C-alpha positions in Angstrom: 105.3 111.1 119.6 103.1 109.2 119.0 102.1 108.1 115.8 99.1 109.8 114.0 96.4 107.0 113.2 94.1 106.9 110.1 90.8 104.3 109.3 90.4 104.5 105.6 86.9 103.2 104.3 87.4 101.5 101.5 90.6 99.7 99.7 90.2 100.5 95.7 92.5 103.1 93.7 91.3 106.6 95.8 91.5 104.6 99.4 94.9 103.1 98.7 96.4 106.2 97.2 95.5 107.2 100.6 96.7 104.6 102.9 99.9 104.4 100.4 100.9 108.7 101.3 99.3 108.6 104.8 101.7 106.1 105.9 104.7 107.3 103.7 103.9 110.3 106.1 104.6 108.7 109.5 100.5 107.6 109.9 99.3 103.9 111.2 96.6 103.1 108.5 94.0 100.9 108.8 91.9 100.4 106.1 88.7 98.1 105.6 86.9 96.6 102.5 83.7 95.2 102.6 84.6 92.7 100.3 85.5 89.4 101.6 88.7 89.6 98.8 90.2 92.0 96.9 88.0 92.5 93.7 90.0 92.4 90.8 88.9 92.5 87.2 86.5 96.1 86.3 87.0 97.8 83.2 89.5 100.5 81.8 90.6 103.6 83.7 94.0 106.2 82.5 96.0 107.7 83.9 96.1 111.5 83.4 97.8 114.9 84.0 98.7 115.5 87.5 98.0 111.9 88.0 101.1 111.0 86.6 103.7 112.7 88.2 101.8 111.5 91.4 102.6 107.6 90.0 106.0 108.7 89.3 106.3 110.2 93.1 105.2 106.5 93.6 107.9 105.2 92.3 105.2 103.5 90.0 104.7 104.6 86.7 106.7 101.5 84.9 104.9 98.9 87.6 101.3 100.4 86.2 103.0 100.6 82.6 104.0 97.0 82.2 100.1 96.0 83.3 98.7 97.9 79.9 96.3 97.2 78.4 96.7 96.4 74.3 94.5 99.2 73.5 96.3 101.2 70.5 93.2 103.3 69.6 90.4 104.8 69.6 87.9 104.6 66.4 84.2 104.8 66.0 82.5 102.5 63.5 78.9 102.0 61.4 76.8 99.1 61.9 79.2 97.1 59.5 82.5 97.5 61.9 83.5 99.7 59.0 85.6 102.8 60.8 84.1 106.1 60.4 87.0 108.3 62.2 89.4 108.2 64.8 90.4 109.5 68.1 94.3 110.9 68.5 95.6 108.5 70.5 99.0 109.1 72.9 99.7 110.6 76.3 96.3 112.0 77.2 94.3 111.2 73.4 91.2 109.1 73.9 93.4 106.0 74.1 95.8 107.0 76.8 99.6 105.8 77.3 98.6 104.7 80.5 95.6 102.6 80.0 94.8 99.7 82.6 92.1 98.3 83.8 90.5 99.1 87.4 91.8 95.8 89.2 94.9 96.1 87.6 96.1 99.5 89.1 94.6 99.0 92.1 96.4 96.0 92.8 99.6 97.7 91.3 99.5 100.3 94.5 98.0 96.8 96.9 101.5 95.5 96.3 103.7 98.0 96.9 101.9 99.7 99.7 104.7 100.9 102.7 104.6 98.3 105.1 102.5 98.4 108.1 99.4 99.3 106.2 97.2 96.9 108.0 94.0 95.5 106.1 90.5 93.7 107.4 88.2 92.4 104.1 84.9 92.2 104.5 84.6 94.4 107.5 83.1 98.0 107.2 82.3 100.8 109.0 78.6 100.6 111.0 79.3 103.3 114.2 81.5 106.4 114.0 81.6 109.1 117.5 84.2 111.8 117.4 85.1 112.8 120.8 84.7 116.5 121.1 86.6 116.9 118.2 89.8 115.2 119.9 89.8 111.7 118.4 87.0 109.9 116.5 86.1 105.5 117.7 85.0 103.9 114.3 82.9 101.2 115.5 83.4 97.9 112.7 80.7 95.2 111.4 82.8 92.6 112.7 83.0 94.2 116.1 86.1 96.3 115.9 86.6 99.7 118.1 89.3 101.3 116.3 90.5 105.0 118.0 92.1 107.2 115.6 93.1 110.6 114.4 91.6 110.5 111.0 88.4 108.9 109.1 89.1 109.0 105.0 85.3 107.5 103.8 86.7 106.0 100.0 84.0 103.3 99.7 82.3 104.8 96.4 79.5 106.8 95.3 76.9 105.3 97.1 78.8 104.9 100.4 76.1 104.4 103.3 79.1 106.1 105.4 79.1 109.1 103.4 74.9 109.1 103.7 75.3 108.7 107.7 77.4 111.2 108.7 77.2 113.8 106.0 73.6 113.6 104.8 71.3 116.5 103.3 75.3 118.3 102.3 75.2 114.9 99.4 73.6 116.6 96.1 72.9 113.2 93.6 72.8 114.5 90.3 71.4 111.6 87.7 72.8 112.3 84.3 69.9 109.8 82.8 72.4 107.0 81.4 72.6 103.7 82.3 75.6 100.8 81.4 76.0 97.7 81.9 80.3 96.6 81.7 80.7 92.9 81.5 84.6 90.7 80.4 83.6 88.8 77.1 85.6 86.3 75.5 87.5 87.5 72.7 86.7 86.6 69.7 89.2 86.7 65.8 87.3 89.6 65.1 88.3 91.5 67.6 91.6 93.7 67.5 93.9 96.1 69.2 91.2 98.9 69.1 88.7 100.3 71.3 85.6 100.5 68.7 82.7 102.7 69.3 79.2 102.0 67.8 76.4 104.9 68.3 73.1 104.0 67.2 70.3 105.7 67.3 67.8 105.9 70.6 70.6 107.0 72.2 72.4 103.8 72.4 76.2 103.5 72.0 78.1 100.4 72.0 81.5 99.9 72.9 84.4 97.0 73.1 87.9 97.3 74.1 90.9 94.7 74.5 92.2 94.3 77.3 96.3 92.8 78.9 93.8 89.3 79.8 93.0 87.7 76.6 89.4 88.8 76.5 87.3 91.8 75.6 85.7 94.2 77.7 82.2 95.3 76.5 79.9 98.2 77.4 76.4 99.1 76.2 75.5 102.7 77.5 71.6 104.2 77.1 69.9 107.6 78.1 67.0 106.8 80.5 67.3 104.8 83.8 67.0 101.6 83.0 70.1 100.3 85.7 68.8 98.2 88.3 70.6 96.3 90.7 69.2 92.6 90.1 71.4 91.8 87.4 68.6 90.1 85.9 66.3 92.1 85.3 69.0 94.6 84.2 70.2 93.0 81.3 66.6 92.0 80.4 65.7 95.5 80.2 69.3 96.3 77.9 68.5 92.9 76.1 65.0 95.2 75.3 66.5 98.5 74.5 69.4 97.2 72.4 67.4 94.0 70.2 67.4 96.5 67.4 71.0 98.2 68.1 72.7 96.5 65.4 76.1 95.7 64.8 78.2 93.8 68.0 75.1 94.2 70.7 73.4 90.8 70.4 76.6 89.2 71.0 77.9 91.3 73.9 74.2 90.8 75.3 74.5 87.2 75.2 78.1 87.1 76.7 77.2 89.3 79.3 74.3 86.3 80.5 76.9 84.4 81.0 79.7 86.0 82.6 80.7 86.0 86.1 82.2 90.0 85.3 79.0 91.8 84.9 78.2 95.8 86.7 75.5 98.0 86.1 75.1 101.7 86.8 73.3 104.9 86.2 75.7 107.1 85.9 75.0 109.7 88.6 77.4 112.8 90.0 78.3 113.3 93.4 78.5 116.8 94.7 79.4 118.3 98.2 80.0 121.7 99.5 82.8 120.1 101.3 84.5 117.1 101.7 85.2 117.3 105.6 83.6 117.5 108.9 85.6 117.4 111.9 88.3 114.4 111.6 86.1 112.9 109.0 87.0 113.6 104.8 86.2 112.0 102.1 88.2 111.3 98.9 86.9 109.2 95.1 84.0 108.9 93.7 83.0 109.1 97.2 83.2 112.7 97.7 82.7 113.9 93.3 82.0 110.9 91.0 82.4 112.7 87.9 81.2 109.6 86.5 82.8 108.3 83.1 80.6 111.2 81.6 83.6 113.7 82.9 86.0 111.0 83.1 89.7 111.0 84.9 87.8 109.4 88.2 90.8 107.2 88.2 93.2 109.9 88.4 91.4 112.1 90.6 91.2 109.2 93.1 95.1 108.9 92.9 95.2 112.8 92.8 93.4 113.2 96.7 95.2 110.3 98.8 98.8 112.4 97.7 97.0 115.9 98.5 95.4 114.8 101.6 98.7 113.1 102.8 100.8 116.3 101.3 98.0 119.2 103.3 98.6 116.5 106.9 101.8 116.5 106.7 102.0 120.5 106.6 99.2 121.1 109.3 97.1 119.8 112.3 93.8 117.8 110.4 91.5 120.9 110.8 93.9 123.0 108.7 95.5 120.1 106.8 91.8 119.3 105.5 91.3 122.4 104.7 94.0 122.1 102.7 93.2 119.3 100.9 89.0 120.4 99.8 91.1 123.8 98.7 93.6 121.9 96.3 91.2 119.8 95.3 88.0 121.4 94.1 89.2 123.2 91.0 90.5 120.0 90.0 87.1 118.3 90.4 85.0 121.1 89.5 87.0 121.6 86.2 86.0 118.3 85.6 82.9 117.9 86.7 80.9 120.5 85.4 81.1 119.7 81.6 78.3 121.2 79.3 74.8 119.2 79.2 74.4 119.4 75.3 77.4 117.3 75.3 75.0 113.8 76.7 72.4 115.4 73.7 75.7 114.8 71.3 77.1 112.0 72.6 73.7 109.9 72.7 71.2 111.2 69.4 67.8 109.7 69.9 67.2 110.6 65.9 68.4 109.7 62.6 69.0 113.4 61.8 70.6 113.5 64.9 72.7 110.5 64.5 73.9 111.9 60.9 74.9 115.6 62.6 77.3 113.1 65.4 79.0 111.7 62.1 79.7 114.7 60.6 81.5 115.6 64.4 83.1 112.9 64.4 84.8 113.4 61.1 85.1 117.2 61.4 86.9 116.8 65.5 88.9 113.7 63.9 90.2 115.7 61.4 94.2 116.1 60.5 93.4 120.0 61.6 91.0 119.3 64.3 92.9 116.4 66.0 95.5 118.4 68.2 92.6 120.2 69.6 90.7 116.6 70.2 93.8 115.7 72.2 93.9 118.3 74.2 90.0 117.8 75.5 90.2 114.6 76.2 93.1 116.2 79.4 91.6 115.6 82.4 92.6 116.0 86.2 95.9 118.0 84.8 95.9 121.1 87.1 97.8 124.2 86.9 98.6 124.2 90.7 102.1 122.7 92.0 101.3 119.5 93.4 101.8 120.8 97.8 105.0 119.8 99.4 105.2 116.0 101.1 107.1 116.0 104.9 108.1 112.2 105.2 109.6 111.9 108.6 113.1 110.5 109.3 113.7 107.4 110.4 
């Protein structure tokens, strides 16, 4: 029997997970990645809930654990850096047992892909033609023509291929929060804790340690100030955080010099279906949950396994339907957080900030800390992972 062929567009966590498991189940796999080379760097992600089981089945649990950042705890600080409250850490605490950088996580999967996965960097999907439901032909910007049984779009939240093929079915829900992330030099004052500072005007400053001798920084605020032009975006953040206090000025000064800066306007992607014909979506292209929901990397990892498992037991049409049915409750649970969470996380007034400080102390108290830890448990499905059929050699 001729092996089925899948084209995967996107070589981050969702795309690499899909490539890993599809190849493991006997598919021929071609991966396309827009970047000219593997994209390293990035901020903290974590492996939670059902994703831990998927990672174990990949045989990569210890390999990812070895890439852990040195983060030991999550603390809320005031303008002088004094700790006001501490979040629980642990297997699924605010600082998870598996707390790694996105690039380290993705590169671990990349290094351990089964033999036979073909990756083309610097190339993208330019056209898709479905042939009477039997095959899908992908034409790439570099001039490749790939005839496949399946196209997996794992390009990220602003996927152009998704928008072209699914059009009006894509709902973008702007959360009204702008963020800028970057890698900055570590100083003697930085430690092994995630330090989280909140002030009035809907502003936050975050500093997190990494395992590369640097510090990962993030500024977040309400409003729509994230634009594509890096210089203009940083100018807007500097204006917004001019009087924020704590380490805001240091972060802004270092971001001006950093080579690893990413600006984002938090936007959820919601869709009624993640497949059409022989095309399916995975990861942020399908259901971006944003850092506010959390668990995006875990959902991306899980999606690759569930997709391959569903297809290993069914034809393409029924397999994609089974994939969507299994993933839907898990995604909905993460996406549907209450809207008041945003107001609580980003207080605008001094009164709101005092209430936030009080709530921080209450939810991190010895009495409620176990309940708080449960709130951070995402991507944890009550469903058993579907069985996967691996072809015999």
